C-alpha positions in Angstrom: -13.0 -30.1 -19.2 -11.0 -29.3 -22.3 -7.7 -30.5 -20.9 -9.2 -33.9 -20.0 -10.5 -34.3 -23.6 -7.0 -33.6 -25.0 -5.4 -36.0 -22.6 -7.8 -38.7 -23.7 -6.8 -38.1 -27.4 -3.2 -38.4 -26.4 -3.6 -41.5 -24.3 -5.8 -43.3 -26.7 -3.5 -42.3 -29.6 -6.3 -41.3 -31.9 -5.0 -40.6 -35.4 -7.2 -38.5 -37.7 -6.6 -38.6 -41.5 -6.3 -35.1 -42.9 -6.0 -34.0 -46.5 -4.2 -30.7 -47.2 -4.7 -29.2 -50.6 -2.7 -26.1 -51.3 0.2 -24.0 -52.8 3.4 -25.9 -52.2 6.7 -24.0 -51.6 10.3 -24.5 -50.7 11.8 -22.1 -48.1 15.5 -21.8 -48.9 17.8 -20.0 -46.4 21.3 -18.8 -47.1 23.1 -18.0 -43.8 26.3 -16.0 -43.6 28.1 -13.0 -42.3 28.4 -9.5 -43.8 31.3 -7.3 -42.7 32.0 -5.2 -45.8 30.3 -3.5 -48.7 30.8 -4.5 -52.3 33.1 -2.3 -54.4 30.6 -2.8 -57.3 27.5 -1.3 -55.6 26.5 -0.1 -52.1 25.3 -3.5 -50.9 26.7 -5.9 -48.3 28.9 -8.8 -49.3 27.6 -12.0 -47.7 30.2 -14.7 -46.9 28.0 -17.9 -47.0 28.4 -20.3 -44.1 25.6 -22.7 -44.7 22.2 -23.2 -46.5 19.0 -25.0 -45.4 15.8 -26.0 -47.2 12.5 -26.4 -45.4 8.9 -26.9 -46.3 6.8 -23.8 -47.0 3.2 -22.9 -47.8 0.7 -25.8 -47.6 3.6 -28.1 -47.0 4.3 -26.4 -43.7 0.7 -26.9 -42.7 1.1 -30.6 -43.4 4.3 -30.7 -41.3 2.4 -29.1 -38.4 -0.2 -31.8 -38.7 2.4 -34.5 -38.6 3.9 -32.9 -35.4 0.4 -33.2 -33.8 0.1 -36.9 -34.7 -2.2 -36.9 -37.8 -2.0 -39.1 -40.9 -1.5 -36.5 -43.7 -1.9 -36.5 -47.4 -0.8 -33.4 -49.3 -2.0 -32.3 -52.8 -0.8 -29.5 -55.0 1.4 -28.5 -58.0 5.2 -28.6 -58.3 7.5 -27.9 -61.2 9.5 -30.5 -63.1 12.7 -29.4 -61.4 15.2 -30.0 -58.7 13.3 -28.1 -56.1 10.1 -30.1 -56.8 12.0 -33.3 -56.3 13.6 -31.9 -53.2 10.3 -30.9 -51.7 8.8 -34.4 -52.4 11.9 -36.0 -50.7 11.4 -34.0 -47.6 7.7 -34.8 -47.5 8.4 -38.5 -47.9 10.9 -38.4 -45.1 8.2 -36.8 -42.9 5.8 -39.6 -43.8 3.5 -37.2 -45.7 1.7 -38.9 -48.6 2.4 -37.3 -51.9 0.4 -39.3 -54.5 -1.8 -36.3 -55.2 1.0 -33.9 -56.0 0.9 -33.1 -59.7 3.8 -31.9 -61.8 3.5 -28.9 -64.1 6.2 -28.7 -66.7 5.3 -25.1 -67.5 6.0 -23.6 -64.2 8.8 -23.8 -61.6 8.3 -25.1 -58.1 7.8 -22.0 -55.9 11.0 -21.2 -54.0 11.6 -18.4 -51.6 15.3 -17.7 -50.9 16.2 -15.6 -47.9 19.7 -14.3 -47.5 20.5 -13.9 -43.8 23.5 -12.0 -42.3 23.4 -13.1 -38.7 19.8 -12.8 -37.6 19.0 -10.1 -40.2 17.3 -10.8 -43.5 19.1 -8.8 -46.3 17.0 -9.8 -49.2 14.4 -12.4 -50.4 14.4 -13.8 -53.9 11.2 -15.5 -55.2 11.1 -18.0 -58.0 7.5 -18.5 -59.0 4.7 -18.3 -61.6 1.3 -17.3 -60.1 -0.8 -17.7 -63.2 -3.8 -20.1 -62.9 -3.2 -23.8 -63.4 -4.4 -24.9 -66.8 -7.7 -26.8 -67.2 -6.0 -30.2 -67.9 -4.0 -30.1 -64.7 -7.1 -28.9 -62.8 -9.0 -32.0 -64.0 -6.1 -34.3 -63.2 -6.0 -33.0 -59.7 -9.7 -33.3 -59.2 -9.7 -36.9 -60.5 -6.8 -37.8 -58.2 -8.4 -36.2 -55.2 -11.8 -37.8 -55.2 -10.6 -40.9 -53.3 -8.5 -38.9 -50.9 -11.4 -36.6 -50.0 -13.5 -39.7 -49.4 -10.9 -41.1 -46.9 -10.2 -37.8 -45.1 -11.7 -36.9 -41.7 -11.4 -33.2 -42.7 -10.0 -31.3 -45.7 -7.8 -28.2 -45.6 -7.4 -25.6 -48.3 -4.1 -23.7 -47.8 -4.3 -20.9 -50.3 -1.2 -18.7 -50.8 -2.5 -17.1 -54.0 0.1 -18.8 -56.2 -2.4 -19.9 -58.9 -3.8 -23.2 -57.6 -7.1 -22.1 -56.2 -8.9 -20.7 -59.3 -12.6 -20.1 -58.8 -13.3 -23.1 -61.0 -11.0 -25.6 -59.2 -12.0 -24.4 -55.7 -15.6 -24.9 -56.4 -15.1 -28.3 -58.0 -13.2 -29.5 -54.9 -15.8 -28.0 -52.6 -18.5 -29.8 -54.6 -16.7 -33.1 -54.2 -16.2 -32.6 -50.5 -19.9 -31.7 -50.1 -21.0 -34.8 -52.0 -18.9 -36.9 -49.7 -20.1 -35.2 -46.5 -16.6 -33.7 -45.7 -16.0 -30.4 -44.0 -13.5 -28.0 -45.6 -11.4 -25.6 -43.5 -9.8 -22.7 -45.5 -6.8 -20.4 -45.0 -7.8 -17.8 -47.6 -5.8 -15.3 -49.8 -6.8 -12.7 -52.3 -10.0 -10.7 -52.6 -12.3 -13.4 -54.2 -13.8 -15.1 -51.2 -16.9 -16.1 -53.2 -14.8 -19.0 -54.6 -14.8 -20.5 -51.0 -18.6 -20.7 -51.1 -19.6 -23.9 -49.2 -16.5 -24.1 -46.9 -17.2 -25.0 -43.3 -14.7 -22.6 -41.7 -12.6 -19.8 -43.1 -9.6 -18.4 -41.2 -8.4 -15.0 -42.4 -6.2 -12.6 -40.4 -7.4 -9.1 -39.7 -5.5 -7.6 -42.8 -7.0 -10.3 -45.1 -10.5 -9.7 -43.8 -10.1 -5.9 -44.2 -9.1 -6.3 -47.8 -11.6 -8.9 -48.8 -14.5 -7.0 -47.2 -13.2 -3.8 -48.8 -13.0 -1.9 -45.5 -10.6 0.9 -44.9 -9.8 -0.2 -41.4 -11.1 -2.8 -38.9 -10.8 -1.6 -35.3 -13.2 -3.1 -32.8 -15.7 -5.9 -32.7 -18.4 -3.9 -34.4 -16.1 -3.5 -37.5 -15.2 -7.1 -37.4 -18.9 -8.2 -37.3 -19.8 -5.8 -40.2 -16.9 -7.1 -42.3 -17.7 -10.7 -41.4 -21.3 -10.2 -42.6 -20.0 -9.4 -46.1 -17.9 -12.6 -46.1 -20.8 -14.7 -44.7 -23.0 -13.4 -47.6 -20.3 -14.3 -50.1 -19.4 -17.8 -48.8 -22.3 -19.2 -46.7 -19.6 -20.5 -44.4 -20.6 -21.7 -41.0 -17.7 -20.0 -39.1 -15.1 -17.3 -39.6 -12.1 -17.4 -37.3 -10.2 -14.1 -37.5 -6.7 -14.1 -36.1 -5.7 -10.8 -34.5 -2.0 -11.1 -33.9 -1.2 -9.9 -30.4 -4.9 -9.6 -29.5 -5.7 -13.3 -30.0 -8.5 -14.5 -32.3 -12.3 -14.1 -32.6 -14.7 -16.9 -33.6 -17.8 -15.6 -35.6 -20.9 -17.3 -36.7 -23.8 -15.4 -38.3 -25.5 -15.2 -34.9 -22.7 -14.8 -32.4 -19.0 -14.1 -31.7 -16.4 -15.0 -29.1 -13.1 -13.3 -28.5 -10.2 -15.5 -27.4 -7.4 -13.3 -25.9 -3.8 -14.2 -26.9 -2.1 -16.7 -24.5 1.5 -15.6 -25.2 3.4 -13.4 -22.8 6.3 -12.9 -25.2 6.3 -12.6 -28.9 9.6 -13.3 -30.8 8.4 -14.3 -34.3 5.0 -14.7 -35.8 6.4 -16.6 -38.9 4.3 -19.7 -39.6 1.9 -19.0 -36.7 -1.1 -18.9 -39.1 -0.2 -22.4 -40.5 0.0 -23.7 -36.9 -3.4 -22.3 -36.0 -4.9 -23.7 -39.2 -3.4 -27.2 -38.5 -4.5 -27.3 -34.8 -8.1 -26.2 -35.6 -8.4 -28.8 -38.4 -6.8 -31.5 -36.2 -9.1 -31.2 -33.3 -12.2 -30.7 -35.5 -11.3 -34.0 -37.2 -11.3 -35.6 -33.7 -14.8 -34.4 -32.9 -14.0 -31.3 -30.9 -16.3 -28.3 -31.5 -15.1 -25.1 -33.1 -14.7 -23.1 -29.9 -12.6 -26.0 -28.3 -10.5 -26.3 -31.4 -9.8 -22.6 -31.5 -9.0 -22.4 -27.8 -6.4 -25.1 -28.4 -5.1 -23.3 -31.5 -4.7 -20.2 -29.4 -2.4 -22.1 -27.0 -0.5 -23.5 -30.0 0.0 -20.0 -31.4 1.4 -18.9 -28.1 3.9 -21.6 -28.2 5.2 -21.0 -31.7 5.4 -17.2 -31.6 7.8 -17.6 -28.6 10.2 -19.2 -31.1 12.3 -17.8 -33.9 11.4 -19.0 -37.5 8.6 -21.2 -38.7 7.7 -23.7 -35.9 5.3 -26.4 -35.1 4.1 -27.8 -31.8 2.9 -31.1 -30.2 0.0 -32.3 -28.1 2.3 -32.5 -25.1 3.4 -28.9 -25.5 -0.2 -27.7 -25.8 -1.1 -29.6 -22.6 1.9 -28.0 -20.8 0.9 -24.5 -22.0 -2.7 -25.1 -20.7 -1.2 -26.0 -17.3 0.7 -22.8 -17.0 
């Protein structure tokens, strides 16, 4: 049984090595109260109480993997700025390896600043450049990553469409992974799924699949299968795992599909749930679980984190507890 397999992993303290390559971000929150409008414009005046900085994007995926008990290396691009240094400091404090993070002096570290009045978000301010990384930095990253891909049990691409995963770089990295016999799990963004050609598993949500397959709307399983066929033709991937929010997720291969209904009875916040699902699938695949088992466990993990407010992660013990309920 699946629960016994997970217990064995926990009790034997197996530690997979997972490489996460992706768009790195800092999530900056400004918390305060707003009790009056500005005399200068019809906008609230926020009296700031405190600020926090957390890991975002691919860095949040890495943090989820640490919570599960993996050894994690993170690769990507940061700017030569305070936020980039801050992000590396947080990663190092979490014991996430950062040797394959490259500095680009021509772009800022991506920072998303959310101004909160109580539990309400008033505004989000993004500092970012999403142009493609230049060729020299691409080559530097590929050269740095060759050894890390060799050592990894599985590789994750966490694409947030911030300029890292150009078609050229994505294919170069997939070629290296293929040459070293490593499976790549992708969280995709954008419309160009052909760049993921050769990935083992791709995990879009329903909206992302709809846009990438150029469908007007995806309703039932027939639509899902038709849209999936387009992506299979573009990518030659072994599996598509489509997350369906409150409906759960569906696992598709070219020959079959399986729907996994959502495990959650309450939904408070879906922020970061996709990162958790990605991390859990990759973690258990790295330990030798099959795709259906890994997705079943990711479904339990999603149920845990969407019952919490804000980006969250989970642990093996929490997943076991959720399976027992």
